[in-house]
PyMOL CGO cylinders between C-alpha atoms (Angstrom):
from pymol import cmd
from pymol.cgo import CYLINDER

trace = [
    CYLINDER, -0.04, -0.04, 0.09, 3.00, 2.45, 0.74, 0.3, 1, 1, 1, 1, 1, 1,
    CYLINDER, 3.00, 2.45, 0.74, 4.53, 1.34, -2.83, 0.3, 1, 1, 1, 1, 1, 1,
    CYLINDER, 4.53, 1.34, -2.83, 1.14, 2.52, -4.61, 0.3, 1, 1, 1, 1, 1, 1,
    CYLINDER, 1.14, 2.52, -4.61, 1.15, 5.93, -2.73, 0.3, 1, 1, 1, 1, 1, 1,
    CYLINDER, 1.15, 5.93, -2.73, 4.70, 6.37, -3.33, 0.3, 1, 1, 1, 1, 1, 1,
    CYLINDER, 4.70, 6.37, -3.33, 4.53, 6.32, -7.20, 0.3, 1, 1, 1, 1, 1, 1,
    CYLINDER, 4.53, 6.32, -7.20, 4.99, 9.89, -7.41, 0.3, 1, 1, 1, 1, 1, 1,
    CYLINDER, 4.99, 9.89, -7.41, 8.25, 9.73, -5.36, 0.3, 1, 1, 1, 1, 1, 1,
    CYLINDER, 8.25, 9.73, -5.36, 9.47, 6.74, -7.00, 0.3, 1, 1, 1, 1, 1, 1,
    CYLINDER, 9.47, 6.74, -7.00, 8.72, 7.99, -10.85, 0.3, 1, 1, 1, 1, 1, 1,
    CYLINDER, 8.72, 7.99, -10.85, 11.16, 11.18, -9.75, 0.3, 1, 1, 1, 1, 1, 1,
    CYLINDER, 11.16, 11.18, -9.75, 13.88, 9.20, -8.52, 0.3, 1, 1, 1, 1, 1, 1,
    CYLINDER, 13.88, 9.20, -8.52, 13.91, 6.97, -11.66, 0.3, 1, 1, 1, 1, 1, 1,
    CYLINDER, 13.91, 6.97, -11.66, 13.60, 10.40, -13.74, 0.3, 1, 1, 1, 1, 1, 1,
    CYLINDER, 13.60, 10.40, -13.74, 16.25, 11.60, -11.34, 0.3, 1, 1, 1, 1, 1, 1,
    CYLINDER, 16.25, 11.60, -11.34, 18.66, 8.55, -12.77, 0.3, 1, 1, 1, 1, 1, 1,
    CYLINDER, 18.66, 8.55, -12.77, 18.58, 6.20, -9.84, 0.3, 1, 1, 1, 1, 1, 1,
    CYLINDER, 18.58, 6.20, -9.84, 18.61, 2.52, -10.86, 0.3, 1, 1, 1, 1, 1, 1,
    CYLINDER, 18.61, 2.52, -10.86, 15.78, 0.01, -10.47, 0.3, 1, 1, 1, 1, 1, 1,
    CYLINDER, 15.78, 0.01, -10.47, 18.34, -2.09, -8.20, 0.3, 1, 1, 1, 1, 1, 1,
    CYLINDER, 18.34, -2.09, -8.20, 19.00, 1.06, -5.88, 0.3, 1, 1, 1, 1, 1, 1,
    CYLINDER, 19.00, 1.06, -5.88, 15.28, 1.44, -5.59, 0.3, 1, 1, 1, 1, 1, 1,
    CYLINDER, 15.28, 1.44, -5.59, 14.57, -2.20, -5.06, 0.3, 1, 1, 1, 1, 1, 1,
    CYLINDER, 14.57, -2.20, -5.06, 17.28, -1.75, -2.00, 0.3, 1, 1, 1, 1, 1, 1,
    CYLINDER, 17.28, -1.75, -2.00, 15.93, 1.32, -0.74, 0.3, 1, 1, 1, 1, 1, 1,
    CYLINDER, 15.93, 1.32, -0.74, 12.31, -0.59, -0.43, 0.3, 1, 1, 1, 1, 1, 1,
    CYLINDER, 12.31, -0.59, -0.43, 13.67, -3.69, 0.95, 0.3, 1, 1, 1, 1, 1, 1,
    CYLINDER, 13.67, -3.69, 0.95, 15.55, -1.97, 3.57, 0.3, 1, 1, 1, 1, 1, 1,
    CYLINDER, 15.55, -1.97, 3.57, 12.48, 0.34, 4.56, 0.3, 1, 1, 1, 1, 1, 1,
    CYLINDER, 12.48, 0.34, 4.56, 10.41, -2.87, 5.01, 0.3, 1, 1, 1, 1, 1, 1,
    CYLINDER, 10.41, -2.87, 5.01, 13.35, -4.99, 6.78, 0.3, 1, 1, 1, 1, 1, 1,
    CYLINDER, 13.35, -4.99, 6.78, 13.63, -1.86, 9.40, 0.3, 1, 1, 1, 1, 1, 1,
    CYLINDER, 13.63, -1.86, 9.40, 9.93, -2.02, 10.15, 0.3, 1, 1, 1, 1, 1, 1,
    CYLINDER, 9.93, -2.02, 10.15, 10.00, -5.97, 10.42, 0.3, 1, 1, 1, 1, 1, 1,
    CYLINDER, 10.00, -5.97, 10.42, 12.78, -5.65, 12.67, 0.3, 1, 1, 1, 1, 1, 1,
    CYLINDER, 12.78, -5.65, 12.67, 11.05, -3.39, 14.87, 0.3, 1, 1, 1, 1, 1, 1,
    CYLINDER, 11.05, -3.39, 14.87, 8.29, -5.27, 14.84, 0.3, 1, 1, 1, 1, 1, 1,
    CYLINDER, 8.29, -5.27, 14.84, 10.08, -8.31, 15.78, 0.3, 1, 1, 1, 1, 1, 1,
    CYLINDER, 10.08, -8.31, 15.78, 11.62, -6.35, 18.58, 0.3, 1, 1, 1, 1, 1, 1,
    CYLINDER, 11.62, -6.35, 18.58, 8.28, -5.08, 19.66, 0.3, 1, 1, 1, 1, 1, 1,
    CYLINDER, 8.28, -5.08, 19.66, 7.28, -8.74, 19.83, 0.3, 1, 1, 1, 1, 1, 1,
    CYLINDER, 7.28, -8.74, 19.83, 10.67, -9.61, 21.85, 0.3, 1, 1, 1, 1, 1, 1,
    CYLINDER, 10.67, -9.61, 21.85, 9.28, -6.82, 24.35, 0.3, 1, 1, 1, 1, 1, 1,
    CYLINDER, 9.28, -6.82, 24.35, 6.27, -7.76, 24.65, 0.3, 1, 1, 1, 1, 1, 1,
    CYLINDER, 6.27, -7.76, 24.65, 7.28, -11.71, 25.18, 0.3, 1, 1, 1, 1, 1, 1,
    CYLINDER, 7.28, -11.71, 25.18, 9.41, -10.39, 28.02, 0.3, 1, 1, 1, 1, 1, 1,
    CYLINDER, 9.41, -10.39, 28.02, 6.58, -8.39, 29.62, 0.3, 1, 1, 1, 1, 1, 1,
    CYLINDER, 6.58, -8.39, 29.62, 4.39, -11.35, 29.60, 0.3, 1, 1, 1, 1, 1, 1,
    CYLINDER, 4.39, -11.35, 29.60, 7.13, -13.56, 31.12, 0.3, 1, 1, 1, 1, 1, 1,
    CYLINDER, 7.13, -13.56, 31.12, 7.27, -10.99, 34.01, 0.3, 1, 1, 1, 1, 1, 1,
    CYLINDER, 7.27, -10.99, 34.01, 3.45, -11.11, 34.09, 0.3, 1, 1, 1, 1, 1, 1,
    CYLINDER, 3.45, -11.11, 34.09, 3.37, -14.79, 34.14, 0.3, 1, 1, 1, 1, 1, 1,
    CYLINDER, 3.37, -14.79, 34.14, 5.70, -15.27, 36.61, 0.3, 1, 1, 1, 1, 1, 1,
    CYLINDER, 5.70, -15.27, 36.61, 4.06, -13.35, 39.21, 0.3, 1, 1, 1, 1, 1, 1,
    CYLINDER, 4.06, -13.35, 39.21, 0.94, -15.72, 39.04, 0.3, 1, 1, 1, 1, 1, 1,
    CYLINDER, 0.94, -15.72, 39.04, 0.79, -18.98, 41.67, 0.3, 1, 1, 1, 1, 1, 1,
    CYLINDER, 0.79, -18.98, 41.67, -0.46, -21.89, 41.10, 0.3, 1, 1, 1, 1, 1, 1,
    CYLINDER, -0.46, -21.89, 41.10, -2.88, -22.98, 43.91, 0.3, 1, 1, 1, 1, 1, 1,
    CYLINDER, -2.88, -22.98, 43.91, -2.00, -26.39, 44.97, 0.3, 1, 1, 1, 1, 1, 1,
    CYLINDER, -2.00, -26.39, 44.97, -0.89, -28.00, 48.39, 0.3, 1, 1, 1, 1, 1, 1,
    CYLINDER, -0.89, -28.00, 48.39, 2.65, -28.17, 47.02, 0.3, 1, 1, 1, 1, 1, 1,
    CYLINDER, 2.65, -28.17, 47.02, 4.71, -25.48, 45.95, 0.3, 1, 1, 1, 1, 1, 1,
    CYLINDER, 4.71, -25.48, 45.95, 4.44, -25.79, 42.33, 0.3, 1, 1, 1, 1, 1, 1,
    CYLINDER, 4.44, -25.79, 42.33, 6.55, -22.94, 39.95, 0.3, 1, 1, 1, 1, 1, 1,
    CYLINDER, 6.55, -22.94, 39.95, 6.54, -23.17, 36.58, 0.3, 1, 1, 1, 1, 1, 1,
    CYLINDER, 6.54, -23.17, 36.58, 9.98, -21.66, 35.10, 0.3, 1, 1, 1, 1, 1, 1,
    CYLINDER, 9.98, -21.66, 35.10, 8.72, -19.03, 32.58, 0.3, 1, 1, 1, 1, 1, 1,
    CYLINDER, 8.72, -19.03, 32.58, 11.91, -17.86, 30.47, 0.3, 1, 1, 1, 1, 1, 1,
    CYLINDER, 11.91, -17.86, 30.47, 12.71, -16.70, 27.05, 0.3, 1, 1, 1, 1, 1, 1,
    CYLINDER, 12.71, -16.70, 27.05, 15.06, -19.02, 24.99, 0.3, 1, 1, 1, 1, 1, 1,
    CYLINDER, 15.06, -19.02, 24.99, 18.13, -17.51, 22.89, 0.3, 1, 1, 1, 1, 1, 1,
    CYLINDER, 18.13, -17.51, 22.89, 16.66, -19.83, 20.29, 0.3, 1, 1, 1, 1, 1, 1,
    CYLINDER, 16.66, -19.83, 20.29, 13.47, -18.05, 20.38, 0.3, 1, 1, 1, 1, 1, 1,
    CYLINDER, 13.47, -18.05, 20.38, 15.12, -14.57, 20.16, 0.3, 1, 1, 1, 1, 1, 1,
    CYLINDER, 15.12, -14.57, 20.16, 17.25, -15.74, 16.76, 0.3, 1, 1, 1, 1, 1, 1,
    CYLINDER, 17.25, -15.74, 16.76, 13.99, -17.66, 15.63, 0.3, 1, 1, 1, 1, 1, 1,
    CYLINDER, 13.99, -17.66, 15.63, 12.33, -14.24, 15.90, 0.3, 1, 1, 1, 1, 1, 1,
    CYLINDER, 12.33, -14.24, 15.90, 14.63, -12.23, 14.27, 0.3, 1, 1, 1, 1, 1, 1,
    CYLINDER, 14.63, -12.23, 14.27, 15.16, -14.93, 11.43, 0.3, 1, 1, 1, 1, 1, 1,
    CYLINDER, 15.16, -14.93, 11.43, 11.42, -14.92, 10.96, 0.3, 1, 1, 1, 1, 1, 1,
    CYLINDER, 11.42, -14.92, 10.96, 11.29, -10.80, 10.82, 0.3, 1, 1, 1, 1, 1, 1,
    CYLINDER, 11.29, -10.80, 10.82, 14.11, -10.93, 8.24, 0.3, 1, 1, 1, 1, 1, 1,
    CYLINDER, 14.11, -10.93, 8.24, 12.29, -13.57, 5.92, 0.3, 1, 1, 1, 1, 1, 1,
    CYLINDER, 12.29, -13.57, 5.92, 8.74, -11.72, 6.33, 0.3, 1, 1, 1, 1, 1, 1,
    CYLINDER, 8.74, -11.72, 6.33, 10.52, -8.64, 5.31, 0.3, 1, 1, 1, 1, 1, 1,
    CYLINDER, 10.52, -8.64, 5.31, 12.40, -10.03, 2.58, 0.3, 1, 1, 1, 1, 1, 1,
    CYLINDER, 12.40, -10.03, 2.58, 9.55, -12.03, 1.62, 0.3, 1, 1, 1, 1, 1, 1,
    CYLINDER, 9.55, -12.03, 1.62, 6.60, -9.32, 1.86, 0.3, 1, 1, 1, 1, 1, 1,
    CYLINDER, 6.60, -9.32, 1.86, 8.88, -6.38, 0.39, 0.3, 1, 1, 1, 1, 1, 1,
    CYLINDER, 8.88, -6.38, 0.39, 10.18, -7.95, -2.70, 0.3, 1, 1, 1, 1, 1, 1,
    CYLINDER, 10.18, -7.95, -2.70, 6.98, -8.32, -4.89, 0.3, 1, 1, 1, 1, 1, 1,
    CYLINDER, 6.98, -8.32, -4.89, 5.68, -4.59, -3.81, 0.3, 1, 1, 1, 1, 1, 1,
    CYLINDER, 5.68, -4.59, -3.81, 9.19, -3.22, -4.64, 0.3, 1, 1, 1, 1, 1, 1,
    CYLINDER, 9.19, -3.22, -4.64, 9.45, -4.98, -7.95, 0.3, 1, 1, 1, 1, 1, 1,
    CYLINDER, 9.45, -4.98, -7.95, 6.07, -3.67, -8.83, 0.3, 1, 1, 1, 1, 1, 1,
    CYLINDER, 6.07, -3.67, -8.83, 6.66, -0.39, -7.65, 0.3, 1, 1, 1, 1, 1, 1,
    CYLINDER, 6.66, -0.39, -7.65, 9.64, 0.16, -9.96, 0.3, 1, 1, 1, 1, 1, 1,
    CYLINDER, 9.64, 0.16, -9.96, 8.17, -0.83, -13.20, 0.3, 1, 1, 1, 1, 1, 1,
    CYLINDER, 8.17, -0.83, -13.20, 5.77, 2.50, -13.15, 0.3, 1, 1, 1, 1, 1, 1,
    CYLINDER, 5.77, 2.50, -13.15, 5.18, 4.40, -16.21, 0.3, 1, 1, 1, 1, 1, 1,
    CYLINDER, 5.18, 4.40, -16.21, 7.26, 7.90, -15.64, 0.3, 1, 1, 1, 1, 1, 1,
    CYLINDER, 7.26, 7.90, -15.64, 5.00, 9.79, -17.75, 0.3, 1, 1, 1, 1, 1, 1,
    CYLINDER, 5.00, 9.79, -17.75, 1.68, 8.64, -15.77, 0.3, 1, 1, 1, 1, 1, 1,
    CYLINDER, 1.68, 8.64, -15.77, 3.85, 8.61, -12.30, 0.3, 1, 1, 1, 1, 1, 1,
    CYLINDER, 3.85, 8.61, -12.30, 5.05, 12.42, -12.66, 0.3, 1, 1, 1, 1, 1, 1,
    CYLINDER, 5.05, 12.42, -12.66, 1.37, 13.68, -13.57, 0.3, 1, 1, 1, 1, 1, 1,
    CYLINDER, 1.37, 13.68, -13.57, 0.14, 11.48, -10.79, 0.3, 1, 1, 1, 1, 1, 1,
    CYLINDER, 0.14, 11.48, -10.79, -0.77, 13.69, -7.60, 0.3, 1, 1, 1, 1, 1, 1,
    CYLINDER, -0.77, 13.69, -7.60, -1.63, 12.73, -4.17, 0.3, 1, 1, 1, 1, 1, 1,
    CYLINDER, -1.63, 12.73, -4.17, -5.01, 12.98, -4.15, 0.3, 1, 1, 1, 1, 1, 1,
    CYLINDER, -5.01, 12.98, -4.15, -5.56, 10.50, -7.15, 0.3, 1, 1, 1, 1, 1, 1,
    CYLINDER, -5.56, 10.50, -7.15, -5.12, 7.40, -4.45, 0.3, 1, 1, 1, 1, 1, 1,
    CYLINDER, -5.12, 7.40, -4.45, -7.26, 9.55, -2.47, 0.3, 1, 1, 1, 1, 1, 1,
    CYLINDER, -7.26, 9.55, -2.47, -10.47, 9.61, -4.87, 0.3, 1, 1, 1, 1, 1, 1,
    CYLINDER, -10.47, 9.61, -4.87, -10.55, 6.19, -5.71, 0.3, 1, 1, 1, 1, 1, 1,
    CYLINDER, -10.55, 6.19, -5.71, -8.40, 6.13, -9.04, 0.3, 1, 1, 1, 1, 1, 1,
    CYLINDER, -8.40, 6.13, -9.04, -7.91, 2.57, -9.67, 0.3, 1, 1, 1, 1, 1, 1,
    CYLINDER, -7.91, 2.57, -9.67, -9.61, 1.18, -6.39, 0.3, 1, 1, 1, 1, 1, 1,
    CYLINDER, -9.61, 1.18, -6.39, -11.10, -1.57, -8.78, 0.3, 1, 1, 1, 1, 1, 1,
    CYLINDER, -11.10, -1.57, -8.78, -7.62, -2.92, -9.06, 0.3, 1, 1, 1, 1, 1, 1,
    CYLINDER, -7.62, -2.92, -9.06, -7.32, -3.17, -5.02, 0.3, 1, 1, 1, 1, 1, 1,
    CYLINDER, -7.32, -3.17, -5.02, -10.11, -5.75, -4.51, 0.3, 1, 1, 1, 1, 1, 1,
    CYLINDER, -10.11, -5.75, -4.51, -7.43, -8.39, -3.87, 0.3, 1, 1, 1, 1, 1, 1,
    CYLINDER, -7.43, -8.39, -3.87, -5.90, -6.55, -1.43, 0.3, 1, 1, 1, 1, 1, 1,
    CYLINDER, -5.90, -6.55, -1.43, -8.85, -5.61, 0.46, 0.3, 1, 1, 1, 1, 1, 1,
    CYLINDER, -8.85, -5.61, 0.46, -9.91, -9.38, 0.38, 0.3, 1, 1, 1, 1, 1, 1,
    CYLINDER, -9.91, -9.38, 0.38, -6.43, -9.74, 2.16, 0.3, 1, 1, 1, 1, 1, 1,
    CYLINDER, -6.43, -9.74, 2.16, -7.07, -7.25, 4.72, 0.3, 1, 1, 1, 1, 1, 1,
    CYLINDER, -7.07, -7.25, 4.72, -10.39, -8.36, 5.26, 0.3, 1, 1, 1, 1, 1, 1,
    CYLINDER, -10.39, -8.36, 5.26, -8.94, -11.93, 5.74, 0.3, 1, 1, 1, 1, 1, 1,
    CYLINDER, -8.94, -11.93, 5.74, -6.03, -10.89, 8.23, 0.3, 1, 1, 1, 1, 1, 1,
    CYLINDER, -6.03, -10.89, 8.23, -8.44, -8.74, 10.33, 0.3, 1, 1, 1, 1, 1, 1,
    CYLINDER, -8.44, -8.74, 10.33, -10.96, -11.70, 10.82, 0.3, 1, 1, 1, 1, 1, 1,
    CYLINDER, -10.96, -11.70, 10.82, -8.02, -14.04, 11.56, 0.3, 1, 1, 1, 1, 1, 1,
    CYLINDER, -8.02, -14.04, 11.56, -6.88, -11.69, 14.19, 0.3, 1, 1, 1, 1, 1, 1,
    CYLINDER, -6.88, -11.69, 14.19, -10.45, -11.45, 15.62, 0.3, 1, 1, 1, 1, 1, 1,
    CYLINDER, -10.45, -11.45, 15.62, -10.78, -15.18, 15.66, 0.3, 1, 1, 1, 1, 1, 1,
    CYLINDER, -10.78, -15.18, 15.66, -7.51, -15.64, 17.57, 0.3, 1, 1, 1, 1, 1, 1,
    CYLINDER, -7.51, -15.64, 17.57, -8.17, -12.91, 20.23, 0.3, 1, 1, 1, 1, 1, 1,
    CYLINDER, -8.17, -12.91, 20.23, -11.41, -14.77, 20.82, 0.3, 1, 1, 1, 1, 1, 1,
    CYLINDER, -11.41, -14.77, 20.82, -9.49, -18.26, 20.94, 0.3, 1, 1, 1, 1, 1, 1,
    CYLINDER, -9.49, -18.26, 20.94, -7.02, -16.93, 23.56, 0.3, 1, 1, 1, 1, 1, 1,
    CYLINDER, -7.02, -16.93, 23.56, -9.75, -14.85, 25.54, 0.3, 1, 1, 1, 1, 1, 1,
    CYLINDER, -9.75, -14.85, 25.54, -11.79, -18.60, 25.98, 0.3, 1, 1, 1, 1, 1, 1,
    CYLINDER, -11.79, -18.60, 25.98, -8.61, -20.09, 26.42, 0.3, 1, 1, 1, 1, 1, 1,
    CYLINDER, -8.61, -20.09, 26.42, -7.45, -17.86, 29.29, 0.3, 1, 1, 1, 1, 1, 1,
    CYLINDER, -7.45, -17.86, 29.29, -10.73, -18.05, 30.68, 0.3, 1, 1, 1, 1, 1, 1,
    CYLINDER, -10.73, -18.05, 30.68, -11.39, -21.99, 30.66, 0.3, 1, 1, 1, 1, 1, 1,
    CYLINDER, -11.39, -21.99, 30.66, -7.73, -21.77, 32.26, 0.3, 1, 1, 1, 1, 1, 1,
    CYLINDER, -7.73, -21.77, 32.26, -8.93, -19.33, 35.35, 0.3, 1, 1, 1, 1, 1, 1,
    CYLINDER, -8.93, -19.33, 35.35, -12.18, -21.49, 35.93, 0.3, 1, 1, 1, 1, 1, 1,
    CYLINDER, -12.18, -21.49, 35.93, -9.72, -24.98, 35.73, 0.3, 1, 1, 1, 1, 1, 1,
    CYLINDER, -9.72, -24.98, 35.73, -7.42, -23.59, 38.16, 0.3, 1, 1, 1, 1, 1, 1,
    CYLINDER, -7.42, -23.59, 38.16, -10.14, -22.24, 40.49, 0.3, 1, 1, 1, 1, 1, 1,
    CYLINDER, -10.14, -22.24, 40.49, -13.54, -24.10, 40.18, 0.3, 1, 1, 1, 1, 1, 1,
    CYLINDER, -13.54, -24.10, 40.18, -16.52, -22.78, 41.96, 0.3, 1, 1, 1, 1, 1, 1,
    CYLINDER, -16.52, -22.78, 41.96, -17.08, -23.85, 45.34, 0.3, 1, 1, 1, 1, 1, 1,
    CYLINDER, -17.08, -23.85, 45.34, -20.62, -22.67, 45.65, 0.3, 1, 1, 1, 1, 1, 1,
    CYLINDER, -20.62, -22.67, 45.65, -20.02, -20.52, 48.54, 0.3, 1, 1, 1, 1, 1, 1,
    CYLINDER, -20.02, -20.52, 48.54, -20.33, -16.62, 48.80, 0.3, 1, 1, 1, 1, 1, 1,
    CYLINDER, -20.33, -16.62, 48.80, -17.08, -14.86, 48.92, 0.3, 1, 1, 1, 1, 1, 1,
    CYLINDER, -17.08, -14.86, 48.92, -18.46, -12.72, 51.86, 0.3, 1, 1, 1, 1, 1, 1,
    CYLINDER, -18.46, -12.72, 51.86, -19.08, -16.08, 53.64, 0.3, 1, 1, 1, 1, 1, 1,
    CYLINDER, -19.08, -16.08, 53.64, -15.48, -17.51, 53.27, 0.3, 1, 1, 1, 1, 1, 1,
    CYLINDER, -15.48, -17.51, 53.27, -13.26, -18.21, 56.10, 0.3, 1, 1, 1, 1, 1, 1,
    CYLINDER, -13.26, -18.21, 56.10, -9.80, -18.51, 55.26, 0.3, 1, 1, 1, 1, 1, 1,
    CYLINDER, -9.80, -18.51, 55.26, -7.13, -19.86, 57.35, 0.3, 1, 1, 1, 1, 1, 1,
    CYLINDER, -7.13, -19.86, 57.35, -3.37, -20.20, 57.12, 0.3, 1, 1, 1, 1, 1, 1,
    CYLINDER, -3.37, -20.20, 57.12, -0.93, -22.49, 58.94, 0.3, 1, 1, 1, 1, 1, 1,
    CYLINDER, -0.93, -22.49, 58.94, 2.63, -21.55, 59.45, 0.3, 1, 1, 1, 1, 1, 1,
    CYLINDER, 2.63, -21.55, 59.45, 4.67, -24.48, 59.97, 0.3, 1, 1, 1, 1, 1, 1,
    CYLINDER, 4.67, -24.48, 59.97, 8.02, -22.40, 60.55, 0.3, 1, 1, 1, 1, 1, 1,
    CYLINDER, 8.02, -22.40, 60.55, 6.23, -21.82, 64.31, 0.3, 1, 1, 1, 1, 1, 1,
    CYLINDER, 6.23, -21.82, 64.31, 7.23, -25.63, 65.38, 0.3, 1, 1, 1, 1, 1, 1,
    CYLINDER, 7.23, -25.63, 65.38, 10.71, -25.32, 63.52, 0.3, 1, 1, 1, 1, 1, 1,
    CYLINDER, 10.71, -25.32, 63.52, 10.03, -26.64, 60.17, 0.3, 1, 1, 1, 1, 1, 1,
    CYLINDER, 10.03, -26.64, 60.17, 12.24, -25.13, 57.36, 0.3, 1, 1, 1, 1, 1, 1,
    CYLINDER, 12.24, -25.13, 57.36, 10.64, -24.13, 53.82, 0.3, 1, 1, 1, 1, 1, 1,
]
cmd.load_cgo(trace, "trace")
């Protein structure tokens, strides 16, 4: 979508003598930078998620700990996947945007895209956007259902009202037991 909006810029660069390979390299570098920033954002969200998950405790008679940690293999794999997705998703638009007709590209204005010129040609892209948004909503809904089920399985309902519940705590250290 950015390549279509930048038709005039790419046409000007081609008219000034920039090579096609140089423009493809520029567009792929921008795509790689965006993908790596997205991958780093995902890693940061992963670390925050690990910190949040480590604060939860599982109610059991024995102390149960689940060691959540980020492995170096996960970090490397996420960075490699970010780079591959940048290359895979950035190459086709970069090749397509450098095959622009210079005369029409230089005559086009920013308002051409805003007025809907060429909107009939975007049905495939619109279909992909709709599919991506619907899959994202499906995944969000499924994760909410799994999270709610996990919470319900950890703390099954006792049938008692919360204001009529008596809790007792026993401390075995008082009679010289260690942890």
